Residue, then its C-alpha position, 0 to 999 in steps of 0.5 A: x500500500x502506498x504511503x499517504x500524507x494527510x494531516x490527522x485533523x484533515x483526515x479525521x474530518x474526511x472520515x467523519x463525514x465520509x459517505x460509507x457504504x456496504x455492498x448489497x451482497x454483504x452478509x450481516x456479519x462479514x462486511x467491510x465498508x468503503x468510502x470515497x474521499x473527496x480531496x487529498x492524497x487518500x482517495x478511498x477508505x476501507x473499514x470493518x463494519x463491525x468495528x466502525x471506530x477501529x482502524x481504517x485502510x487508506x488507498x490512493x487511486x492506483x492502490x485502490x485499483x490494484x486492490x480491486x484487481x487483486x480481489x477479483x483475481x483471487x489474490x487474497x483468497x484463503x483457500 
């Protein structure tokens, strides 16, 4: 994952007001939430829906597209 430089206060504001959404295919207990971030180096945020105040992964645009491509290709499958 690429390093993203946002000031802590800017990032906290973006995350608090972010339009978090969950996939319509998600189960009730196995979900992640994703939010596009409007401006700044971080383009997308990802978090566990069971722990909304917990850690957040931040991706720049290239990192996010790489993550999605890897997920679609089975790169992160546990089997």
